[in-house]
TILUM-592622 format. One record per residue: x, y, z of N, C-alpha, C, O in turn; residue number from 1; residue in three letters. Coordinates in steps of 0.001 Angstrom, whole numbers, plus 500000, padded with zeros to 6 digits. Layout:
<atoms>
ATOM    n_X    n_Y    n_Z   ca_X   ca_Y   ca_Z    c_X    c_Y    c_Z    o_X    o_Y    o_Z  nr rest
ATOM      X      Y      Z      X      Y      Z      X      Y      Z      X      Y      Z NUM  ALA
...
</atoms>
This chain:
<atoms>
ATOM    n_X    n_Y    n_Z   ca_X   ca_Y   ca_Z    c_X    c_Y    c_Z    o_X    o_Y    o_Z  nr rest
ATOM 874148 947763 590355 875210 948581 589267 875372 950112 589612 874591 951026 589876   1  UNK
ATOM 876600 949991 589503 876876 951371 590108 877105 952505 588717 877494 951942 587694   2  UNK
ATOM 876897 954001 588620 876530 954390 587683 877780 955264 587053 878625 955451 587928   3  UNK
ATOM 878070 955737 586034 879026 956949 585793 879470 957190 586664 880516 956660 587040   4  UNK
ATOM 878807 958132 587349 879716 959077 588160 880408 958574 589187 881469 959009 589636   5  UNK
ATOM 879461 957155 589748 879841 956531 590960 881482 956144 590656 882301 956191 591574   6  UNK
ATOM 881782 955844 589573 883003 955382 588878 884226 956204 589262 885337 955696 589409   7  UNK
ATOM 883918 957742 589447 884905 958657 589589 884967 958816 587707 886027 959279 587286   8  UNK
ATOM 884271 958581 587019 884440 959345 585647 886071 958506 585005 886817 958844 584086   9  UNK
ATOM 886126 957511 585819 887352 956501 584884 887053 956589 583350 885935 956417 582865  10  UNK
ATOM 887969 956822 582782 887670 956649 581518 887986 955297 580806 887766 955134 579606  11  UNK
ATOM 888584 954213 581722 888238 952777 581097 886933 952456 581137 886715 951505 580387  12  UNK
ATOM 885949 952852 581704 884973 952756 582162 883977 953364 580929 884179 954563 581122  13  UNK
ATOM 883316 953327 580130 882848 954128 579367 880867 953946 579625 880440 952959 580225  14  UNK
ATOM 880135 954769 579209 878815 955234 579534 878211 953652 578963 877667 952879 579753  15  UNK
ATOM 878393 953323 577519 878374 952010 576824 878693 950486 577755 877883 949558 577741  16  UNK
ATOM 879624 950451 578312 879881 949454 579445 878629 949589 580184 877911 948640 579870  17  UNK
ATOM 878089 950307 580978 877096 950690 582323 875787 950459 581764 874784 950607 582461  18  UNK
ATOM 875700 949970 580093 874497 949326 580006 874273 947756 580367 875053 946824 580568  19  UNK
ATOM 872988 947870 580360 872526 946582 580718 872471 945710 579678 872163 946200 578591  20  UNK
ATOM 872728 944334 579738 872684 943576 578454 871217 943532 577825 871228 943034 576699  21  UNK
ATOM 870251 943836 578171 868849 944041 577822 868795 945778 576759 868162 946025 575732  22  UNK
ATOM 869404 946354 577286 869603 947756 576639 870400 947299 575285 869954 947562 574168  23  UNK
ATOM 871750 946514 575515 872768 946274 574381 871515 945668 573154 871441 946094 572001  24  UNK
ATOM 870868 944901 573584 869996 943861 572256 869077 944686 572165 868337 944045 571420  25  UNK
ATOM 868475 945759 572380 867706 946858 571892 868134 947203 571151 867746 947105 569987  26  UNK
ATOM 869155 947770 571564 870282 948870 570802 870549 947933 569272 870166 948313 568166  27  UNK
ATOM 871215 946783 569524 871349 945862 568269 870303 945800 567220 870509 945698 566010  28  UNK
ATOM 868733 945900 568041 867791 945343 567130 867381 946495 566294 867026 946280 565135  29  UNK
ATOM 867401 948099 566933 867121 949140 566441 868026 949509 565092 867656 949806 563956  30  UNK
ATOM 869584 949349 565762 870391 949514 564481 869975 948595 563326 869898 949117 562214  31  UNK
ATOM 869672 947173 563466 869649 946368 562223 868039 946772 561786 867864 946494 560600  32  UNK
ATOM 866957 947289 562357 865964 947895 561538 866422 949462 560943 865720 950027 560104  33  UNK
ATOM 867211 949850 561282 867695 950912 560813 868513 950635 559506 868284 951340 558523  34  UNK
ATOM 869350 949753 559452 870201 949293 558533 869205 948776 557159 869301 948952 555944  35  UNK
ATOM 868251 948076 558016 867547 947102 556955 866546 948269 556438 866461 948162 555214  36  UNK
ATOM 865862 949199 556855 865318 950265 556536 866173 951266 555209 865508 951797 554320  37  UNK
ATOM 867244 951355 555255 868473 951902 554417 868280 951013 553133 867846 951413 552053  38  UNK
ATOM 868651 949828 553420 868950 949101 552264 867640 948713 551339 867788 948411 550154  39  UNK
ATOM 866491 948740 551904 865059 948586 551162 865238 950177 550517 864943 950363 549336  40  UNK
ATOM 865627 951051 551180 864932 952248 550502 866224 952464 549568 865910 953365 548790  41  UNK
ATOM 867261 952130 549355 868450 952043 548461 867597 951157 546736 867299 951457 545579  42  UNK
ATOM 867557 949954 547712 866628 948984 546469 865246 949507 545570 864872 949029 544499  43  UNK
ATOM 864596 950653 546350 863504 950837 545728 863785 952131 545549 862827 952785 545964  44  UNK
ATOM 864497 952708 545200 864752 954137 544495 864664 954583 543079 865537 954030 542410  45  UNK
ATOM 863952 955351 542424 863874 955452 541150 865009 955411 540057 865776 956360 539891  46  UNK
ATOM 865062 954266 539335 866444 954592 538533 866955 955525 537625 867366 955211 536508  47  UNK
ATOM 866942 956586 538041 866444 957897 537355 868110 958048 536299 868035 958610 535207  48  UNK
ATOM 869263 957578 536716 870267 957608 536067 870127 956731 534699 870523 956846 533539  49  UNK
ATOM 869488 955957 535316 869566 954134 534164 868789 955084 532708 869053 955384 531544  50  UNK
ATOM 867488 955296 533939 866781 956081 532838 867107 957319 531809 866370 957578 530857  51  UNK
ATOM 868239 958012 532100 868704 958955 531519 869643 958155 530544 869352 958251 529352  52  UNK
ATOM 870718 957386 530873 871183 957137 529931 870642 956218 528951 871136 956288 527826  53  UNK
ATOM 869870 955505 529121 868895 955080 528260 868436 955680 527165 868601 955365 525987  54  UNK
ATOM 867638 956885 527803 866992 957735 526689 868043 958235 525704 867903 958129 524485  55  UNK
ATOM 869119 958795 526304 870403 959469 525551 870462 958571 524776 870159 958959 523648  56  UNK
ATOM 870865 956876 524853 871595 956210 523840 870485 955979 522665 870714 956204 521476  57  UNK
ATOM 869222 955486 523192 868354 955452 521974 868259 956801 521065 868399 956768 519843  58  UNK
ATOM 868044 957803 521687 868423 959152 520772 869581 959396 519975 869892 960036 518971  59  UNK
ATOM 870032 958731 520710 872005 958763 519564 871876 957901 518887 872164 958289 517755  60  UNK
ATOM 871545 956691 518880 871099 955826 517625 870123 956217 516667 870285 956116 515451  61  UNK
ATOM 869107 956666 517230 868319 957043 515947 868603 958591 515327 868061 958902 514266  62  UNK
ATOM 869391 959451 515967 870112 960450 515383 871204 959961 514300 871453 960571 513260  63  UNK
ATOM 871872 958648 514754 873223 957878 513926 872162 957216 512509 872696 956567 511610  64  UNK
ATOM 870647 957505 512510 870049 956432 511304 870276 955218 511423 870595 954487 510486  65  UNK
ATOM 870127 954842 512678 870041 953309 512749 868840 952398 512693 868758 951170 512736  66  UNK
ATOM 867832 953452 512573 866442 952795 511961 867322 952319 510110 866836 951378 509481  67  UNK
ATOM 867902 952692 509831 868320 952167 508655 869250 951329 508353 869155 950478 507469  68  UNK
ATOM 870437 951560 509239 871732 950408 509291 871373 949555 510386 871663 948386 510128  69  UNK
ATOM 870811 949719 511593 870514 948595 512197 869282 948556 513027 869274 948871 514217  70  UNK
ATOM 868206 948144 512335 866691 948477 512615 866437 947518 513856 865710 948011 514718  71  UNK
ATOM 866917 946208 514104 866917 944976 515115 867181 945651 516540 866416 945695 517503  72  UNK
ATOM 868323 946105 516425 868647 946544 517709 868190 947792 518315 868021 948061 519504  73  UNK
ATOM 868012 948550 517195 867189 950107 517429 865496 949814 518363 864871 950339 519285  74  UNK
ATOM 865343 948667 517424 863442 948904 517842 863616 947799 519140 862580 947842 519803  75  UNK
ATOM 864551 946867 519687 864452 946350 520577 864692 947400 522038 864090 947544 523102  76  UNK
ATOM 866008 948047 521352 866184 949487 522374 865124 950299 522576 864831 950398 523767  77  UNK
ATOM 864393 950964 521772 862914 951543 522001 861704 950607 522547 860600 951092 522794  78  UNK
ATOM 861993 949248 522714 860633 948450 523151 861159 948717 524300 860694 949693 524890  79  UNK
ATOM 862294 947927 524964 862708 948010 526211 862662 949556 526870 862444 949557 528081  80  UNK
ATOM 862789 950522 526408 862766 951644 527114 861240 952181 527476 860919 952907 528417  81  UNK
ATOM 860405 951615 526464 858838 951793 526461 858612 951105 527857 857822 951700 528589  82  UNK
ATOM 859270 949756 528430 858827 948889 528972 859417 949332 530396 858872 948885 531405  83  UNK
ATOM 860569 950239 530515 860878 950575 531562 860026 951930 532190 859682 952120 533356  84  UNK
ATOM 859828 952735 531075 859034 953977 531534 857449 952879 531966 857544 952666 533174  85  UNK
ATOM 856557 952401 531589 855847 951927 532271 855650 951207 533761 854892 951233 534731  86  UNK
ATOM 856827 950562 533287 857447 949990 534723 857983 951072 536131 858016 950841 537340  87  UNK
ATOM 858319 952177 535410 858683 953424 536463 857783 954333 536788 857904 955241 537612  88  UNK
ATOM 856418 953936 535785 854998 954557 536534 854146 953758 537500 853295 954147 538300  89  UNK
ATOM 854610 952492 537212 853891 951913 538173 854623 951235 539471 854264 950255 540123  90  UNK
ATOM 855925 952194 539655 856945 951853 540813 857360 950796 540853 857426 950198 541927  91  UNK
ATOM 857771 950236 539673 858223 948779 539497 859790 949255 539552 860417 948922 538547  92  UNK
ATOM 860409 949849 540371 861828 950300 539840 862893 949298 539629 863877 949594 538951  93  UNK
ATOM 862734 947915 540265 863733 946890 539686 863807 946168 538618 864828 945569 538279  94  UNK
ATOM 862319 946161 537760 862263 946049 536426 862811 946953 535593 863500 946624 534627  95  UNK
ATOM 862437 948630 536036 862464 949530 535498 863814 949852 535085 864064 950223 533939  96  UNK
ATOM 864820 949700 536121 866042 949683 536151 866547 948612 535240 867406 948891 534404  97  UNK
ATOM 865965 947146 535373 866617 946115 534470 866733 946689 533222 867742 946747 532519  98  UNK
ATOM 865127 947299 532896 864913 947554 531047 865881 948627 530708 866731 948526 529823  99  UNK
ATOM 865704 949620 531439 866466 950909 531251 868139 950232 530675 868623 950528 529583 100  UNK
ATOM 868807 949301 531691 869983 949119 531234 869891 948197 529988 870885 948101 529268 101  UNK
ATOM 868731 947497 529681 868667 946623 528474 868322 947213 527628 868414 946700 526513 102  UNK
ATOM 867872 948301 527738 867549 949562 526512 868977 950466 525734 869175 950878 524591 103  UNK
ATOM 869907 950502 527215 871125 951199 526515 871927 950427 526108 872913 950922 525562 104  UNK
ATOM 871831 948817 526209 872595 948308 525881 872597 947886 524398 873646 947588 523827 105  UNK
ATOM 871249 947865 523715 870467 947573 522851 870905 948612 521515 871016 948445 520300 106  UNK
ATOM 871108 949921 522588 871193 950999 521850 872229 951306 521318 872343 951887 520239 107  UNK
ATOM 873388 950810 522289 874788 951229 522134 875194 950219 521204 876239 950526 520630 108  UNK
ATOM 874482 948589 520705 874823 948120 519696 873985 948525 518524 874346 948030 517456 109  UNK
ATOM 872675 949523 518481 872461 949592 517296 873309 950971 516926 873208 951387 515772 110  UNK
ATOM 873956 951531 517660 875023 952774 517158 876043 952064 516743 876282 952239 515548 111  UNK
ATOM 876783 951275 517322 877841 950613 516831 877723 950188 515398 878529 950599 514563 112  UNK
ATOM 876799 949424 515107 876274 948744 513912 876163 949821 512639 876605 949690 511497 113  UNK
ATOM 875331 951058 513297 874954 952119 512519 876322 952633 512087 876476 952637 510866 114  UNK
ATOM 877354 953070 512819 878459 953533 512453 879459 952641 511570 880210 953100 510709 115  UNK
ATOM 879336 951208 511947 880175 950507 511118 879471 950378 509514 879980 950232 508403 116  UNK
ATOM 878465 950470 509852 877590 950482 508308 877939 951540 507514 878312 951334 506359 117  UNK
ATOM 877843 953069 508147 878264 954059 507273 879703 954482 507096 880064 955418 506383 118  UNK
ATOM 880647 953544 507960 882544 953582 507591 882062 952664 505937 882084 953147 504805 119  UNK
ATOM 881729 951487 506281 881642 950433 505196 881188 951366 504033 881882 951627 503050 120  UNK
ATOM 880018 951800 504255 879509 952579 502936 880685 953908 502188 880904 954315 501046 121  UNK
ATOM 881205 954226 503554 881959 955300 503110 883653 954977 502595 884553 955797 502417 122  UNK
ATOM 883669 954083 502503 884834 953239 501811 884595 952816 500992 885541 952697 500214 123  UNK
ATOM 883280 952289 500520 883171 952000 498807 883151 953182 498202 883709 953109 497107 124  UNK
ATOM 882664 954452 498502 882243 955303 497532 883344 956152 497522 883261 957141 496795 125  UNK
ATOM 884504 955956 498264 886063 956612 497757 886758 955420 497329 887982 955424 497452 126  UNK
ATOM 886189 954403 496848 887292 953424 496057 887554 953864 494626 888345 953236 493922 127  UNK
</atoms>
């Protein structure tokens, strides 16, 4: 097999084409391994944004007096958030992410119900 310089630096012949098939197989395996590690790292990252969103949504629902107007979804949101925090501490990131998302959804439901209840009370008092 001729080396790179022995071809006179012909641009049609690249260094990659000078690699033997075994080197290409090893290169592909290494690239596949790196890709797999990147995917695994992305899947196992802590759900920082989801946890923040859930905490803020639960706080907003509590501030909107959802405990009075929408206690069921607020309680569910609080329970999901507590579970998410427990799973986060155990480094069960996928479960923590799922619970954080569920907490946010329940908190938004509680917030919407609370707002609707306040609006309805406001319309009755202005009649």
